[in-house]
Backbone as JSON Lines, residues from 0, in Angstrom:
{"i":0,"aa":"X","n":[0.84,-1.16,0.0],"ca":[0.0,0.0,0.0],"c":[0.89,1.24,0.0]}
{"i":1,"aa":"X","n":[0.89,1.97,-1.07],"ca":[1.76,3.15,-1.18],"c":[0.95,4.41,-0.94]}
{"i":2,"aa":"X","n":[1.62,5.39,-0.34],"ca":[0.97,6.67,-0.11],"c":[0.98,7.48,-1.38]}
{"i":3,"aa":"X","n":[-0.12,8.13,-1.65],"ca":[-0.21,8.98,-2.82],"c":[0.4,10.34,-2.47]}
{"i":4,"aa":"X","n":[1.26,10.85,-3.33],"ca":[1.9,12.14,-3.11],"c":[1.25,13.18,-4.0]}
{"i":5,"aa":"X","n":[1.06,14.36,-3.46],"ca":[0.46,15.45,-4.21],"c":[1.47,16.58,-4.34]}
{"i":6,"aa":"X","n":[1.46,17.21,-5.49],"ca":[2.39,18.3,-5.73],"c":[1.98,19.52,-4.9]}
{"i":7,"aa":"X","n":[2.93,20.41,-4.61],"ca":[2.59,21.64,-3.89],"c":[1.54,22.48,-4.61]}
{"i":8,"aa":"X","n":[1.58,22.46,-5.94],"ca":[0.6,23.22,-6.72],"c":[-0.8,22.65,-6.53]}
{"i":9,"aa":"X","n":[-0.9,21.32,-6.51],"ca":[-2.18,20.66,-6.3],"c":[-2.74,21.02,-4.93]}
{"i":10,"aa":"X","n":[-1.87,20.95,-3.91],"ca":[-2.29,21.28,-2.55],"c":[-2.74,22.74,-2.46]}
{"i":11,"aa":"X","n":[-1.98,23.62,-3.09],"ca":[-2.31,25.05,-3.07],"c":[-3.67,25.31,-3.69]}
{"i":12,"aa":"X","n":[-3.95,24.66,-4.82],"ca":[-5.23,24.85,-5.49],"c":[-6.37,24.3,-4.63]}
{"i":13,"aa":"X","n":[-6.15,23.16,-3.98],"ca":[-7.18,22.58,-3.12],"c":[-7.47,23.52,-1.95]}
{"i":14,"aa":"X","n":[-6.44,24.08,-1.36],"ca":[-6.61,25.0,-0.23],"c":[-7.33,26.26,-0.69]}
{"i":15,"aa":"X","n":[-7.0,26.77,-1.87],"ca":[-7.66,27.96,-2.4],"c":[-9.16,27.74,-2.56]}
{"i":16,"aa":"X","n":[-9.54,26.53,-2.97],"ca":[-10.96,26.24,-3.14],"c":[-11.7,26.31,-1.81]}
{"i":17,"aa":"X","n":[-11.01,25.95,-0.74],"ca":[-11.63,25.99,0.58],"c":[-11.63,27.41,1.14]}
{"i":18,"aa":"X","n":[-10.47,28.06,1.1],"ca":[-10.32,29.37,1.75],"c":[-10.91,30.5,0.9]}
{"i":19,"aa":"X","n":[-10.47,30.6,-0.34],"ca":[-10.86,31.73,-1.19],"c":[-12.26,31.58,-1.78]}
{"i":20,"aa":"X","n":[-12.58,30.39,-2.22],"ca":[-13.86,30.2,-2.92],"c":[-14.98,29.74,-2.0]}
{"i":21,"aa":"X","n":[-14.65,29.37,-0.76],"ca":[-15.67,29.05,0.23],"c":[-16.29,27.68,0.14]}
{"i":22,"aa":"X","n":[-15.69,26.77,-0.59],"ca":[-16.24,25.41,-0.65],"c":[-15.91,24.68,0.64]}
{"i":23,"aa":"X","n":[-16.72,23.69,0.98],"ca":[-16.48,22.9,2.18],"c":[-15.32,21.93,1.97]}
{"i":24,"aa":"X","n":[-14.66,21.6,3.07],"ca":[-13.51,20.7,3.0],"c":[-13.94,19.33,2.47]}
{"i":25,"aa":"X","n":[-15.05,18.81,2.97],"ca":[-15.5,17.48,2.54],"c":[-15.83,17.47,1.04]}
{"i":26,"aa":"X","n":[-16.47,18.55,0.59],"ca":[-16.84,18.64,-0.83],"c":[-15.6,18.67,-1.72]}
{"i":27,"aa":"X","n":[-14.62,19.48,-1.38],"ca":[-13.4,19.58,-2.18],"c":[-12.62,18.28,-2.12]}
{"i":28,"aa":"X","n":[-12.54,17.68,-0.93],"ca":[-11.81,16.42,-0.78],"c":[-12.42,15.33,-1.65]}
{"i":29,"aa":"X","n":[-13.75,15.22,-1.65],"ca":[-14.42,14.22,-2.5],"c":[-14.16,14.48,-3.97]}
{"i":30,"aa":"X","n":[-14.28,15.75,-4.37],"ca":[-14.12,16.09,-5.77],"c":[-12.7,15.82,-6.27]}
{"i":31,"aa":"X","n":[-11.7,16.06,-5.39],"ca":[-10.3,15.9,-5.81],"c":[-9.73,14.52,-5.5]}
{"i":32,"aa":"X","n":[-10.48,13.72,-4.75],"ca":[-10.0,12.38,-4.44],"c":[-8.93,12.34,-3.37]}
{"i":33,"aa":"X","n":[-9.0,13.25,-2.41],"ca":[-8.07,13.23,-1.29],"c":[-8.88,13.05,-0.01]}
{"i":34,"aa":"X","n":[-8.22,12.67,1.06],"ca":[-8.94,12.51,2.32],"c":[-9.21,13.89,2.92]}
{"i":35,"aa":"X","n":[-10.33,14.0,3.59],"ca":[-10.68,15.26,4.24],"c":[-9.64,15.6,5.31]}
{"i":36,"aa":"X","n":[-9.1,14.58,5.96],"ca":[-8.08,14.8,6.98],"c":[-6.84,15.49,6.38]}
{"i":37,"aa":"X","n":[-6.41,15.0,5.23],"ca":[-5.25,15.61,4.57],"c":[-5.54,17.05,4.19]}
{"i":38,"aa":"X","n":[-6.72,17.29,3.65],"ca":[-7.07,18.64,3.23],"c":[-7.15,19.58,4.43]}
{"i":39,"aa":"X","n":[-7.7,19.1,5.55],"ca":[-7.71,19.92,6.76],"c":[-6.29,20.29,7.18]}
{"i":40,"aa":"X","n":[-5.38,19.33,7.1],"ca":[-3.99,19.6,7.46],"c":[-3.37,20.64,6.52]}
{"i":41,"aa":"X","n":[-3.66,20.56,5.23],"ca":[-3.11,21.52,4.27],"c":[-3.64,22.93,4.56]}
{"i":42,"aa":"X","n":[-4.94,23.0,4.86],"ca":[-5.56,24.31,5.15],"c":[-4.95,24.89,6.42]}
{"i":43,"aa":"X","n":[-4.79,24.06,7.43],"ca":[-4.22,24.52,8.7],"c":[-2.78,24.98,8.52]}
{"i":44,"aa":"X","n":[-2.04,24.34,7.64],"ca":[-0.64,24.69,7.41],"c":[-0.48,26.09,6.82]}
{"i":45,"aa":"X","n":[-1.43,26.53,6.03],"ca":[-1.31,27.85,5.41],"c":[-2.08,28.92,6.16]}
{"i":46,"aa":"X","n":[-2.95,28.52,7.09],"ca":[-3.73,29.5,7.87],"c":[-2.84,30.07,8.96]}
{"i":47,"aa":"X","n":[-3.05,31.34,9.28],"ca":[-2.26,31.91,10.38],"c":[-2.6,31.19,11.67]}
{"i":48,"aa":"X","n":[-1.63,31.05,12.52],"ca":[-1.84,30.38,13.79],"c":[-2.83,31.15,14.64]}
{"i":49,"aa":"X","n":[-3.46,30.42,15.54],"ca":[-4.47,31.07,16.4],"c":[-3.83,32.19,17.21]}
{"i":50,"aa":"X","n":[-2.62,31.97,17.68],"ca":[-1.99,33.0,18.49],"c":[-1.7,34.24,17.65]}
{"i":51,"aa":"X","n":[-1.27,34.06,16.42],"ca":[-1.03,35.2,15.53],"c":[-2.34,35.93,15.25]}
{"i":52,"aa":"X","n":[-3.37,35.18,14.95],"ca":[-4.66,35.78,14.64],"c":[-5.25,36.47,15.87]}
{"i":53,"aa":"X","n":[-5.12,35.84,17.02],"ca":[-5.62,36.46,18.25],"c":[-4.84,37.73,18.57]}
{"i":54,"aa":"X","n":[-3.53,37.73,18.34],"ca":[-2.73,38.93,18.58],"c":[-3.17,40.06,17.66]}
{"i":55,"aa":"X","n":[-3.42,39.74,16.41],"ca":[-3.87,40.75,15.46],"c":[-5.23,41.32,15.88]}
{"i":56,"aa":"X","n":[-6.15,40.44,16.25],"ca":[-7.47,40.89,16.69],"c":[-7.37,41.72,17.96]}
{"i":57,"aa":"X","n":[-6.47,41.35,18.86],"ca":[-6.29,42.09,20.1],"c":[-5.75,43.49,19.82]}
{"i":58,"aa":"X","n":[-4.79,43.59,18.91],"ca":[-4.25,44.91,18.54],"c":[-5.33,45.78,17.9]}
{"i":59,"aa":"X","n":[-6.14,45.2,17.04],"ca":[-7.23,45.95,16.41],"c":[-8.23,46.42,17.46]}
{"i":60,"aa":"X","n":[-8.55,45.56,18.41],"ca":[-9.5,45.92,19.46],"c":[-8.94,47.03,20.35]}
{"i":61,"aa":"X","n":[-7.66,46.94,20.68],"ca":[-7.04,47.98,21.5],"c":[-7.05,49.32,20.77]}
{"i":62,"aa":"X","n":[-6.76,49.29,19.48],"ca":[-6.8,50.52,18.69],"c":[-8.19,51.13,18.67]}
{"i":63,"aa":"X","n":[-9.2,50.28,18.54],"ca":[-10.57,50.78,18.53],"c":[-10.95,51.34,19.89]}
{"i":64,"aa":"X","n":[-10.51,50.68,20.95],"ca":[-10.8,51.17,22.3],"c":[-10.18,52.56,22.49]}
{"i":65,"aa":"X","n":[-8.93,52.74,22.07],"ca":[-8.28,54.05,22.2],"c":[-9.02,55.11,21.4]}
{"i":66,"aa":"X","n":[-9.45,54.76,20.21],"ca":[-10.18,55.71,19.37],"c":[-11.51,56.09,20.01]}
{"i":67,"aa":"X","n":[-12.2,55.1,20.55],"ca":[-13.49,55.37,21.18],"c":[-13.34,56.18,22.46]}
{"i":68,"aa":"X","n":[-12.27,55.92,23.22],"ca":[-12.03,56.71,24.44],"c":[-11.79,58.18,24.09]}
{"i":69,"aa":"X","n":[-11.01,58.41,23.04],"ca":[-10.75,59.79,22.61],"c":[-12.05,60.45,22.16]}
{"i":70,"aa":"X","n":[-12.88,59.72,21.46],"ca":[-14.16,60.26,21.0],"c":[-15.07,60.58,22.19]}
{"i":71,"aa":"X","n":[-15.1,59.71,23.19],"ca":[-15.9,59.96,24.38],"c":[-15.4,61.2,25.11]}
{"i":72,"aa":"X","n":[-14.09,61.33,25.23],"ca":[-13.51,62.49,25.89],"c":[-13.92,63.78,25.18]}
{"i":73,"aa":"X","n":[-13.86,63.76,23.86],"ca":[-14.22,64.94,23.07],"c":[-15.71,65.28,23.25]}
{"i":74,"aa":"X","n":[-16.57,64.27,23.23],"ca":[-18.0,64.49,23.39],"c":[-18.31,65.0,24.79]}
{"i":75,"aa":"X","n":[-17.63,64.47,25.8],"ca":[-17.84,64.94,27.17],"c":[-17.41,66.41,27.31]}
{"i":76,"aa":"X","n":[-16.3,66.78,26.68],"ca":[-15.86,68.17,26.72],"c":[-16.88,69.08,26.06]}
{"i":77,"aa":"X","n":[-17.42,68.65,24.93],"ca":[-18.45,69.44,24.25],"c":[-19.7,69.56,25.13]}
{"i":78,"aa":"X","n":[-20.07,68.47,25.76],"ca":[-21.23,68.48,26.65],"c":[-21.02,69.44,27.82]}
{"i":79,"aa":"X","n":[-19.82,69.37,28.42],"ca":[-19.53,70.23,29.56],"c":[-19.53,71.7,29.16]}
{"i":80,"aa":"X","n":[-19.04,72.01,27.96],"ca":[-19.08,73.39,27.48],"c":[-20.52,73.88,27.38]}
{"i":81,"aa":"X","n":[-21.36,73.04,26.82],"ca":[-22.77,73.43,26.66],"c":[-23.48,73.49,28.01]}
{"i":82,"aa":"X","n":[-23.11,72.62,28.92],"ca":[-23.72,72.57,30.24],"c":[-23.39,73.83,31.05]}
{"i":83,"aa":"X","n":[-22.15,74.28,30.95],"ca":[-21.67,75.42,31.7],"c":[-22.08,76.75,31.07]}
{"i":84,"aa":"X","n":[-22.63,76.69,29.92],"ca":[-23.04,77.89,29.21],"c":[-24.39,78.34,29.75]}
{"i":85,"aa":"X","n":[-24.43,79.54,30.33],"ca":[-25.68,80.09,30.86],"c":[-26.17,81.14,29.87]}
{"i":86,"aa":"X","n":[-27.33,80.95,29.39],"ca":[-27.89,81.9,28.45],"c":[-27.92,81.34,27.06]}
{"i":87,"aa":"X","n":[-28.26,82.16,26.1],"ca":[-28.35,81.7,24.71],"c":[-26.98,81.28,24.2]}
{"i":88,"aa":"X","n":[-26.98,80.31,23.34],"ca":[-25.74,79.73,22.83],"c":[-24.86,80.76,22.12]}
{"i":89,"aa":"X","n":[-25.37,81.61,21.21],"ca":[-24.48,82.56,20.54],"c":[-23.77,83.5,21.51]}
{"i":90,"aa":"X","n":[-24.44,83.91,22.59],"ca":[-23.8,84.79,23.55],"c":[-22.74,84.04,24.33]}
{"i":91,"aa":"X","n":[-22.95,82.76,24.56],"ca":[-22.01,81.95,25.31],"c":[-20.75,81.66,24.5]}
{"i":92,"aa":"X","n":[-20.88,81.6,23.22],"ca":[-19.77,81.24,22.35],"c":[-18.75,82.37,22.23]}
{"i":93,"aa":"X","n":[-19.1,83.57,22.64],"ca":[-18.19,84.72,22.51],"c":[-17.08,84.69,23.47]}
């Protein structure tokens, strides 16, 4: 019983069908005549690691938090200006 070897190009195309085109692993594996287990391994090999992906998501979330905090600060300052303004707004703005 010999193991079937697949070229890197074949593996790349199979992975593209799953990742880029959105086909299911089982569907692509059946169509190409490979085991779903092998295809899962190929997809996992080219996908970013969970730690890398989690780090990227964490950095994006931190950036958004900083942006939102700055926006809240600005809105609170605007609110406080309007709150402390006694009288009509145009007279207060002078």
